[in-house]
Rosetta silent file (secondary structure, phi, psi, omega in degrees, C-alpha in Angstrom):
SEQUENCE: XXXXXXXXXXXXXXXXXXXXXXXXXXXXXXXXXXXXXXXXXXXXXXXXXXXXXXXXXXXXXXXXXXXXXXXXXXXXXXXXXXXXXXXXXXXXXXXXXXXXXXXXXXXXXXXXXXXXXXXXXXXXXXXXXXXXXXXXXXXXXXXXXXXXXXXXXXXXXXXXXXXXXXXXXXXXXXXXXXXXXXXXXXXXXXX
SCORE:     score description
SCORE:     0.000 S_00000001
   1 L     0.000  147.658 -171.173  -11.048   20.385   -0.851 S_00000001
   2 H   -65.639  -27.112 -176.832   -7.348   20.559   -1.640 S_00000001
   3 H   -77.887  -13.126  176.745   -6.616   16.885   -0.928 S_00000001
   4 H  -100.221   -3.414 -176.864   -9.027   15.754   -3.657 S_00000001
   5 L   -91.745   -8.385 -179.802   -7.775   18.123   -6.346 S_00000001
   6 L   -66.305  138.510 -175.727   -4.382   16.446   -6.863 S_00000001
   7 L  -116.915   30.721  177.925   -4.169   14.852  -10.282 S_00000001
   8 L    42.205   61.673 -177.350   -1.116   12.588   -9.721 S_00000001
   9 H   -66.292  -33.620 -179.145    1.292   14.459  -12.026 S_00000001
  10 H   -73.410  -34.110  177.789    4.343   12.350  -11.100 S_00000001
  11 H   -72.019  -36.112  179.079    2.566    9.057  -11.705 S_00000001
  12 H   -60.293  -28.963 -179.484    1.261   10.267  -15.085 S_00000001
  13 L   -71.478  -22.512 -176.525    4.864   10.724  -16.217 S_00000001
  14 L  -105.042    9.232  178.769    5.719    7.038  -15.713 S_00000001
  15 L   -70.458  143.349  176.967    2.677    5.487  -17.386 S_00000001
  16 L   -77.818  165.974  179.206    3.344    3.097  -20.251 S_00000001
  17 L   -65.494  129.423 -179.475    1.881    3.645  -23.696 S_00000001
  18 L    85.701   -3.839  179.521   -1.803    2.694  -23.700 S_00000001
  19 L   -88.554  133.411 -178.302   -1.990    2.600  -19.895 S_00000001
  20 L  -125.786  150.241  177.975   -4.759    4.697  -18.353 S_00000001
  21 E   -82.812  128.395  179.968   -5.585    5.682  -14.785 S_00000001
  22 E  -105.327  -24.252 -179.671   -8.841    4.136  -13.569 S_00000001
  23 E  -152.346  138.720  176.526   -8.848    5.276   -9.916 S_00000001
  24 E  -115.963  123.194  179.085   -6.971    7.898   -7.896 S_00000001
  25 E   -91.244  149.398 -178.257   -6.591    7.322   -4.158 S_00000001
  26 L  -131.112  152.888  171.863   -6.392   10.174   -1.643 S_00000001
  27 E   -73.538  150.272  175.002   -5.287   10.623    1.941 S_00000001
  28 L   -74.513  143.866 -178.345   -7.994   11.322    4.500 S_00000001
  29 L   -62.921  -16.019  176.953   -7.992   14.964    5.686 S_00000001
  30 L   -85.184   -1.290  176.502   -7.409   13.764    9.260 S_00000001
  31 L   -63.138  127.164 -178.450   -4.040   12.292    8.271 S_00000001
  32 L    75.603   29.277 -176.420   -1.442   14.101   10.378 S_00000001
  33 H   -59.498  -24.962  179.075   -4.082   15.614   12.670 S_00000001
  34 H   -62.047  -40.878  179.549   -1.399   16.068   15.353 S_00000001
  35 H   -69.375  -37.064  177.372    0.370   18.648   13.196 S_00000001
  36 H   -66.375  -39.153  177.699   -2.895   20.435   12.460 S_00000001
  37 H   -65.805  -40.799  177.294   -3.694   20.524   16.181 S_00000001
  38 H   -64.631  -38.588  177.538   -0.220   21.912   16.959 S_00000001
  39 H   -65.315  -39.294  178.084   -0.685   24.578   14.272 S_00000001
  40 H   -65.900  -42.098  179.188   -4.044   25.525   15.776 S_00000001
  41 H   -64.491  -42.645  177.661   -2.562   25.713   19.290 S_00000001
  42 H   -67.177  -35.528  177.009    0.328   27.883   18.084 S_00000001
  43 H   -64.695  -37.468  176.950   -2.150   30.023   16.148 S_00000001
  44 H   -70.167  -31.403  179.900   -4.180   30.528   19.322 S_00000001
  45 H   -74.012  -11.647  177.181   -0.975   31.382   21.205 S_00000001
  46 L   -61.282  -28.319  178.472   -0.328   34.232   18.741 S_00000001
  47 L   -65.722  -26.549  177.478   -2.752   36.253   20.842 S_00000001
  48 L   -79.466  -48.497  178.180   -0.263   35.970   23.717 S_00000001
  49 L  -151.447  145.017 -173.320    2.815   36.819   21.663 S_00000001
  50 L   -68.887  -23.704 -175.532    3.427   37.290   17.928 S_00000001
  51 L   -72.365   -1.548  173.275    6.443   34.954   17.689 S_00000001
  52 H   -78.399   -3.470  177.847    4.114   31.923   17.775 S_00000001
  53 H   -64.955  -42.619 -177.540    3.334   32.686   14.115 S_00000001
  54 H   -62.151  -50.916  177.195    6.487   30.908   12.917 S_00000001
  55 H   -63.190  -32.661  178.682    5.769   27.573   14.697 S_00000001
  56 H   -63.929  -44.113  179.467    2.123   27.776   13.592 S_00000001
  57 H   -67.034  -41.542  178.889    3.141   28.170    9.941 S_00000001
  58 H   -63.794  -45.280  179.316    5.759   25.399   10.204 S_00000001
  59 H   -63.337  -40.159  179.538    3.328   22.950   11.823 S_00000001
  60 H   -68.177  -36.424  176.923    0.673   23.718    9.226 S_00000001
  61 H   -65.725  -40.548  178.106    3.200   23.243    6.392 S_00000001
  62 H   -66.060  -34.878  175.682    4.242   19.867    7.826 S_00000001
  63 H   -63.912  -42.254 -176.211    0.545   18.927    8.024 S_00000001
  64 H   -78.622  -23.428 -174.031   -0.025   19.838    4.351 S_00000001
  65 H   -53.644  -47.898 -179.318    3.180   18.282    2.989 S_00000001
  66 H   -63.440  -27.481  179.709    1.913   14.669    2.700 S_00000001
  67 H   -69.128  -27.388  178.125   -1.168   15.781    0.775 S_00000001
  68 H   -90.280  -23.326 -178.609    1.085   17.231   -1.924 S_00000001
  69 H   -93.882  -24.564 -176.627    3.618   14.386   -1.917 S_00000001
  70 L   -80.994  131.094  173.928    1.229   11.401   -1.724 S_00000001
  71 E  -140.463  132.486  176.007   -0.031    9.968   -4.980 S_00000001
  72 E  -139.166  127.884 -178.435   -1.846    6.669   -5.467 S_00000001
  73 E  -142.445  136.113  171.885   -3.318    5.536   -8.756 S_00000001
  74 E   -99.282  123.573  179.367   -4.782    2.306  -10.066 S_00000001
  75 E  -104.970 -174.469  178.408   -4.123    1.975  -13.766 S_00000001
  76 L   -71.597  -14.784 -176.046   -5.323   -0.579  -16.278 S_00000001
  77 L  -120.611  -23.674 -171.330   -2.203   -2.684  -15.573 S_00000001
  78 E  -160.190  173.139  174.748   -0.905   -1.941  -12.053 S_00000001
  79 E  -113.755  125.941 -178.604   -1.209   -0.010   -8.800 S_00000001
  80 E  -119.361  130.700  178.731    1.325    2.768   -8.280 S_00000001
  81 E  -130.993  136.875  177.975    1.792    4.553   -4.959 S_00000001
  82 E  -125.481  114.612 -173.834    4.122    7.446   -4.136 S_00000001
  83 E  -142.824  162.974  177.903    4.295    8.195   -0.434 S_00000001
  84 L   137.367  155.924  177.671    6.388    9.725    2.312 S_00000001
  85 L  -101.984  -51.802 -179.906    6.668   12.953    4.271 S_00000001
  86 L  -111.731  -19.686  174.325   10.394   13.696    4.215 S_00000001
  87 L  -127.745  113.093 -175.337   11.565   10.737    2.087 S_00000001
  88 L   -97.870  128.907  178.271    9.318   10.006   -0.889 S_00000001
  89 E  -125.661  139.623  177.917    9.345    6.521   -2.426 S_00000001
  90 E  -106.872  134.873 -176.533    7.431    5.300   -5.478 S_00000001
  91 E  -131.502  139.485  177.017    6.253    1.690   -5.572 S_00000001
  92 E  -111.129  131.746  179.265    4.666   -0.383   -8.319 S_00000001
  93 E  -123.692  116.034  177.556    2.387   -3.292   -7.427 S_00000001
  94 E   -85.186  152.005 -178.004    1.394   -5.729  -10.167 S_00000001
  95 H   -63.604  -26.334 -179.550   -1.840   -7.730   -9.766 S_00000001
  96 H   -72.270  -18.504 -179.531    0.021  -11.052   -9.810 S_00000001
  97 H   -90.471  -13.755 -178.416    1.913  -10.040   -6.647 S_00000001
  98 E   -76.508  113.636  179.702   -1.169   -9.133   -4.593 S_00000001
  99 E   -85.156  -56.939  174.558   -1.844  -12.012   -2.210 S_00000001
 100 E  -162.321  176.087 -176.579   -4.616  -10.443   -0.099 S_00000001
 101 E  -136.114  165.665  179.654   -5.548   -7.181    1.607 S_00000001
 102 E  -144.708  138.913  177.068   -6.827   -5.944    4.936 S_00000001
 103 E  -118.294  128.780  177.653   -8.771   -2.801    5.887 S_00000001
 104 E  -113.834  127.771  179.162   -8.624   -1.420    9.411 S_00000001
 105 L  -141.997  140.271  166.706  -11.194    1.096   10.634 S_00000001
 106 L   -98.175 -179.465 -175.106  -12.353    2.282   14.004 S_00000001
 107 H   -62.931  -42.045 -179.045  -15.845    3.691   14.510 S_00000001
 108 H   -63.959  -47.017  179.312  -14.750    7.302   13.953 S_00000001
 109 H   -63.870  -37.235  178.272  -12.835    6.514   10.745 S_00000001
 110 H   -62.692  -43.298  179.762  -15.736    4.425    9.466 S_00000001
 111 H   -68.254  -30.212 -178.972  -18.163    7.309   10.020 S_00000001
 112 H   -92.211    1.983  175.904  -15.760    9.758    8.352 S_00000001
 113 L    77.380   34.063 -179.976  -15.117    7.512    5.332 S_00000001
 114 E  -127.664  176.257  177.574  -11.498    6.637    6.067 S_00000001
 115 E   173.370  172.097  178.793   -9.385    3.649    6.955 S_00000001
 116 E  -106.914  128.746  179.762   -6.016    1.945    6.822 S_00000001
 117 E  -108.572  130.199  174.935   -5.301   -0.410    3.914 S_00000001
 118 E  -118.981  123.098  177.978   -2.668   -3.126    4.190 S_00000001
 119 E  -103.952  125.712  178.336   -1.665   -4.955    1.017 S_00000001
 120 E   -99.068  118.836 -173.862    0.042   -8.324    1.445 S_00000001
 121 E  -111.664  146.385  177.961    2.343   -8.984   -1.492 S_00000001
 122 E  -126.324  126.754  177.139    4.039  -12.181   -2.575 S_00000001
 123 E  -120.939   90.261 -176.121    7.158  -12.293   -4.723 S_00000001
 124 L    65.971 -119.892  178.746    7.901  -15.969   -5.288 S_00000001
 125 L   -89.055  -14.435 -179.301    8.749  -17.361   -1.850 S_00000001
 126 E   -89.385  151.952  176.772    9.223  -13.903   -0.296 S_00000001
 127 E  -140.889  155.364  177.384    6.388  -11.798    1.031 S_00000001
 128 E  -156.584  172.014 -179.102    6.028   -8.266    2.360 S_00000001
 129 E  -123.570  152.165  172.435    3.363   -5.726    3.224 S_00000001
 130 E  -123.357  124.544 -178.147    2.560   -2.211    2.078 S_00000001
 131 E  -103.556  128.709  174.506    0.676    0.008    4.509 S_00000001
 132 E  -119.754   98.140 -175.053   -1.499    2.873    3.290 S_00000001
 133 E   -89.630  149.181  175.441   -2.675    4.702    6.383 S_00000001
 134 E    56.130   55.724  178.512   -5.522    7.202    6.566 S_00000001
 135 E   -93.976  142.411  172.522   -6.973    6.586    3.101 S_00000001
 136 E   -75.652  133.935  176.487  -10.240    8.163    1.903 S_00000001
 137 L    47.334   67.535 -175.934  -12.819    5.520    0.971 S_00000001
 138 H   -64.304  -29.980  178.758  -10.593    2.449    1.416 S_00000001
 139 H   -66.704  -36.081  176.686  -13.201    0.033    0.051 S_00000001
 140 H   -65.468  -40.302  178.985  -13.262    1.916   -3.258 S_00000001
 141 H   -63.370  -47.228 -179.683   -9.464    1.747   -3.439 S_00000001
 142 H   -65.539  -38.701  176.813   -9.383   -2.001   -2.761 S_00000001
 143 H   -61.655  -39.355  178.164  -12.220   -2.559   -5.244 S_00000001
 144 H   -69.021  -36.852  178.308  -10.265   -0.714   -7.935 S_00000001
 145 H   -66.102  -39.161 -179.707   -7.128   -2.732   -7.167 S_00000001
 146 H   -70.330  -19.796  179.790   -9.083   -5.990   -7.464 S_00000001
 147 L   -90.810   13.907  178.611  -10.427   -4.946  -10.892 S_00000001
 148 L   -58.660  156.546 -175.360   -6.950   -4.723  -12.402 S_00000001
 149 L   -57.610  125.571  178.335   -6.529   -6.210  -15.859 S_00000001
 150 H   -71.730  -10.823  178.855   -6.470  -10.027  -15.780 S_00000001
 151 H   -67.765  -17.630 -179.700   -4.138   -9.973  -18.813 S_00000001
 152 H   -80.693  -12.306 -178.746   -1.276   -9.176  -16.446 S_00000001
 153 L   -74.029  148.501  176.490   -1.638  -12.539  -14.660 S_00000001
 154 L   -64.408  153.775 -173.793    0.733  -15.358  -15.643 S_00000001
 155 H   -61.424  -35.356 -175.823   -0.714  -17.907  -18.050 S_00000001
 156 H   -73.180  -10.957 -179.246   -0.655  -20.819  -15.604 S_00000001
 157 H  -100.569   -0.942 -178.516   -2.950  -18.990  -13.128 S_00000001
 158 L   -81.704   84.625  174.666   -5.779  -18.175  -15.572 S_00000001
 159 L    78.023   -6.431 -179.692   -8.441  -20.632  -14.433 S_00000001
 160 L   -92.710  147.889  175.756   -6.067  -23.613  -14.230 S_00000001
 161 L   -68.474  154.372  179.153   -5.383  -25.424  -10.965 S_00000001
 162 L   -63.551  144.671 -179.650   -1.919  -24.901   -9.522 S_00000001
 163 L   -77.366  147.255  178.220    0.711  -27.326  -10.750 S_00000001
 164 L   -66.554  153.177 -177.886    2.200  -29.782   -8.232 S_00000001
 165 L   -70.163  144.637  176.584    5.585  -28.913   -6.831 S_00000001
 166 L   -98.011    7.636  179.273    8.672  -30.426   -8.431 S_00000001
 167 L   -72.899  148.768  177.394   10.603  -30.135   -5.177 S_00000001
 168 L   -66.036  153.059 -177.828   11.825  -33.380   -3.578 S_00000001
 169 L   -72.782  107.479  176.387    9.709  -34.703   -0.723 S_00000001
 170 L  -130.829  175.403 -179.353   11.238  -33.325    2.478 S_00000001
 171 L   -63.773  -36.612 -177.067    9.864  -32.239    5.800 S_00000001
 172 L   -64.610  -38.332 -178.824    9.888  -28.564    4.680 S_00000001
 173 L  -115.355   40.527  179.128    7.639  -29.144    1.664 S_00000001
 174 H   -57.652  -36.638 -177.361    5.566  -32.076    2.970 S_00000001
 175 H   -66.234  -23.620 -177.073    2.364  -30.340    1.911 S_00000001
 176 H   -95.224   -6.695 -173.798    3.507  -30.329   -1.723 S_00000001
 177 L   -84.038  145.630  175.979    4.677  -33.925   -1.875 S_00000001
 178 L   -85.134  -25.700 -177.112    2.682  -36.689   -3.538 S_00000001
 179 L  -112.238  159.742  174.863    4.377  -39.404   -1.469 S_00000001
 180 L   -67.021  155.305 -177.813    5.017  -39.634    2.248 S_00000001
 181 L   -76.386  132.208  176.275    8.334  -38.305    3.454 S_00000001
 182 L   -94.277  136.372  178.044   11.079  -40.855    3.869 S_00000001
 183 L   -66.195  150.090  179.598   13.456  -40.230    6.744 S_00000001
 184 L   -68.553  144.370  178.976   16.999  -39.368    5.790 S_00000001
 185 L   -66.956  148.966  179.832   19.501  -42.242    6.045 S_00000001
 186 L   -65.292  145.661 -179.426   21.756  -42.068    9.102 S_00000001
 187 L   -72.087  143.488  177.306   25.104  -40.421    8.545 S_00000001
 188 L   -71.327  129.792  178.193   28.154  -42.673    8.378 S_00000001
 189 L  -101.260  126.754  177.539   30.246  -42.295   11.491 S_00000001
 190 L   -76.730  136.657 -177.315   33.965  -42.654   11.025 S_00000001
 191 L   -89.159    0.000    0.000   35.506  -44.964   13.611 S_00000001
Protein backbone atom coordinates (compact mmCIF):
# COMPACT_ATOMS: atom_id res chain seq x y z
CA UNK A 1 0.00 0.00 0.00
CA UNK A 2 1.23 3.47 -0.86
CA UNK A 3 1.15 4.82 2.70
CA UNK A 4 3.67 2.22 3.87
CA UNK A 5 6.14 2.70 1.03
CA UNK A 6 7.33 6.18 2.06
CA UNK A 7 10.94 6.10 3.18
CA UNK A 8 11.10 9.49 4.97
CA UNK A 9 13.42 11.23 2.47
CA UNK A 10 13.20 14.66 4.16
CA UNK A 11 14.03 13.30 7.60
CA UNK A 12 17.01 11.34 6.22
CA UNK A 13 18.52 14.63 5.05
CA UNK A 14 18.66 16.07 8.58
CA UNK A 15 20.13 13.06 10.40
CA UNK A 16 23.36 13.63 12.29
CA UNK A 17 26.47 11.60 11.57
CA UNK A 18 26.13 8.13 13.10
CA UNK A 19 22.39 8.53 13.68
CA UNK A 20 20.21 5.76 12.26
CA UNK A 21 16.47 5.35 11.85
CA UNK A 22 15.07 2.57 14.04
CA UNK A 23 11.32 2.95 13.36
CA UNK A 24 9.21 4.71 10.73
CA UNK A 25 5.67 5.73 11.68
CA UNK A 26 2.83 5.90 9.15
CA UNK A 27 -0.61 7.45 8.96
CA UNK A 28 -3.57 5.09 9.02
CA UNK A 29 -5.25 4.75 5.60
CA UNK A 30 -8.51 6.03 7.11
CA UNK A 31 -6.89 9.39 7.88
CA UNK A 32 -8.88 11.99 5.94
CA UNK A 33 -11.68 9.54 5.16
CA UNK A 34 -14.03 12.50 4.61
CA UNK A 35 -12.05 13.54 1.53
CA UNK A 36 -12.00 9.97 0.22
CA UNK A 37 -15.77 9.74 0.71
CA UNK A 38 -16.28 13.06 -1.12
CA UNK A 39 -14.08 11.82 -3.98
CA UNK A 40 -16.13 8.62 -4.18
CA UNK A 41 -19.41 10.58 -4.18
CA UNK A 42 -18.15 12.91 -6.92
CA UNK A 43 -16.88 9.89 -8.85
CA UNK A 44 -20.33 8.31 -8.63
CA UNK A 45 -21.88 11.61 -9.76
CA UNK A 46 -19.78 11.46 -12.96
CA UNK A 47 -22.45 9.12 -14.29
CA UNK A 48 -24.90 12.02 -14.07
CA UNK A 49 -22.61 14.60 -15.65
CA UNK A 50 -18.93 14.57 -16.66
CA UNK A 51 -17.97 17.82 -14.88
CA UNK A 52 -17.93 15.99 -11.53
CA UNK A 53 -14.55 14.56 -12.59
CA UNK A 54 -12.71 17.72 -11.50
CA UNK A 55 -14.08 17.76 -7.90
CA UNK A 56 -13.50 14.00 -7.64
CA UNK A 57 -9.84 14.39 -8.63
CA UNK A 58 -9.36 17.39 -6.31
CA UNK A 59 -10.92 15.61 -3.32
CA UNK A 60 -8.83 12.51 -3.96
CA UNK A 61 -5.65 14.62 -4.24
CA UNK A 62 -6.44 16.34 -0.93
CA UNK A 63 -6.99 12.89 0.61
CA UNK A 64 -3.59 11.64 -0.63
CA UNK A 65 -1.61 14.80 0.22
CA UNK A 66 -0.98 14.03 3.93
CA UNK A 67 0.35 10.57 3.11
CA UNK A 68 3.08 12.16 1.00
CA UNK A 69 3.81 15.04 3.38
CA UNK A 70 3.73 13.16 6.71
CA UNK A 71 6.96 11.64 7.93
CA UNK A 72 7.67 10.27 11.39
CA UNK A 73 10.87 8.49 12.35
CA UNK A 74 12.42 7.33 15.59
CA UNK A 75 16.18 7.46 15.37
CA UNK A 76 18.85 6.27 17.76
CA UNK A 77 18.86 9.73 19.41
CA UNK A 78 15.47 11.43 18.89
CA UNK A 79 11.97 11.34 17.44
CA UNK A 80 11.40 13.50 14.37
CA UNK A 81 7.95 14.20 12.94
CA UNK A 82 7.03 16.19 9.83
CA UNK A 83 3.32 16.81 9.51
CA UNK A 84 0.68 19.06 8.00
CA UNK A 85 -1.66 19.16 5.03
CA UNK A 86 -1.22 22.69 3.69
CA UNK A 87 1.43 23.94 6.14
CA UNK A 88 4.17 21.40 6.87
CA UNK A 89 6.17 21.69 10.09
CA UNK A 90 9.09 19.54 11.23
CA UNK A 91 9.54 18.89 14.95
CA UNK A 92 12.32 17.22 16.91
CA UNK A 93 11.56 15.54 20.23
CA UNK A 94 14.46 14.50 22.45
CA UNK A 95 13.93 11.69 24.98
CA UNK A 96 14.68 13.98 27.93
CA UNK A 97 11.68 16.16 27.01
CA UNK A 98 9.14 13.32 26.87
CA UNK A 99 7.12 13.43 30.08
CA UNK A 100 4.46 10.82 29.25
CA UNK A 101 2.20 9.70 26.41
CA UNK A 102 -1.40 8.77 25.80
CA UNK A 103 -3.04 6.56 23.15
CA UNK A 104 -6.67 7.04 22.19
CA UNK A 105 -8.56 4.35 20.29
CA UNK A 106 -12.19 3.55 19.72
CA UNK A 107 -13.34 0.01 18.97
CA UNK A 108 -13.16 0.48 15.19
CA UNK A 109 -9.65 1.99 15.26
CA UNK A 110 -8.48 -0.75 17.63
CA UNK A 111 -9.75 -3.45 15.26
CA UNK A 112 -8.14 -1.70 12.27
CA UNK A 113 -4.78 -1.21 14.01
CA UNK A 114 -4.90 2.57 14.37
CA UNK A 115 -5.08 5.20 17.06
CA UNK A 116 -4.26 8.72 18.17
CA UNK A 117 -0.99 9.32 20.01
CA UNK A 118 -0.53 12.32 22.28
CA UNK A 119 2.98 13.09 23.53
CA UNK A 120 3.25 15.30 26.60
CA UNK A 121 6.53 17.20 26.53
CA UNK A 122 8.27 19.16 29.25
CA UNK A 123 10.80 21.90 28.60
CA UNK A 124 11.97 23.07 32.01
CA UNK A 125 8.90 24.62 33.65
CA UNK A 126 6.95 24.82 30.37
CA UNK A 127 4.98 21.94 28.93
CA UNK A 128 3.13 21.29 25.69
CA UNK A 129 1.58 18.45 23.73
CA UNK A 130 2.10 16.99 20.28
CA UNK A 131 -0.85 15.19 18.70
CA UNK A 132 -0.34 12.47 16.10
CA UNK A 133 -3.79 11.53 14.87
CA UNK A 134 -4.69 8.41 12.91
CA UNK A 135 -1.39 6.56 13.33
CA UNK A 136 -0.87 2.95 12.17
CA UNK A 137 0.08 0.67 15.06
CA UNK A 138 0.37 3.35 17.77
CA UNK A 139 1.71 0.94 20.39
CA UNK A 140 4.68 0.11 18.16
CA UNK A 141 5.38 3.83 17.69
CA UNK A 142 5.26 4.54 21.43
CA UNK A 143 7.40 1.47 22.14
CA UNK A 144 10.04 2.72 19.69
CA UNK A 145 9.98 6.19 21.25
CA UNK A 146 10.48 4.70 24.73
CA UNK A 147 13.52 2.72 23.51
CA UNK A 148 15.42 5.86 22.55
CA UNK A 149 19.08 5.96 23.53
CA UNK A 150 19.55 6.58 27.26
CA UNK A 151 22.82 8.39 26.47
CA UNK A 152 20.76 11.44 25.51
CA UNK A 153 19.44 11.83 29.08
CA UNK A 154 21.11 14.41 31.34
CA UNK A 155 23.64 12.99 33.78
CA UNK A 156 21.66 13.84 36.92
CA UNK A 157 18.67 11.70 35.79
CA UNK A 158 20.59 8.45 35.16
CA UNK A 159 19.47 6.37 38.13
CA UNK A 160 20.00 9.15 40.69
CA UNK A 161 17.14 10.57 42.75
CA UNK A 162 16.10 14.10 41.85
CA UNK A 163 18.00 16.84 43.65
CA UNK A 164 16.07 19.03 46.12
CA UNK A 165 15.01 22.42 44.88
CA UNK A 166 17.20 25.42 45.68
CA UNK A 167 14.22 27.76 45.47
CA UNK A 168 13.27 29.66 48.64
CA UNK A 169 10.37 28.21 50.62
CA UNK A 170 7.24 29.99 49.40
CA UNK A 171 3.65 28.99 48.96
CA UNK A 172 4.23 28.32 45.22
CA UNK A 173 6.98 25.75 45.79
CA UNK A 174 5.84 24.34 49.16
CA UNK A 175 6.21 20.80 47.85
CA UNK A 176 9.93 21.36 47.22
CA UNK A 177 10.74 23.00 50.53
CA UNK A 178 12.50 21.19 53.36
CA UNK A 179 11.07 23.55 56.00
CA UNK A 180 7.54 24.77 56.56
CA UNK A 181 6.60 28.01 54.87
CA UNK A 182 6.92 31.12 56.97
CA UNK A 183 4.32 33.79 56.32
CA UNK A 184 5.59 36.99 54.79
CA UNK A 185 6.08 39.88 57.23
CA UNK A 186 3.35 42.53 57.06
CA UNK A 187 4.10 45.48 54.84
CA UNK A 188 4.98 48.76 56.53
CA UNK A 189 2.14 51.22 56.19
CA UNK A 190 3.14 54.84 55.89
CA UNK A 191 1.13 57.07 58.21
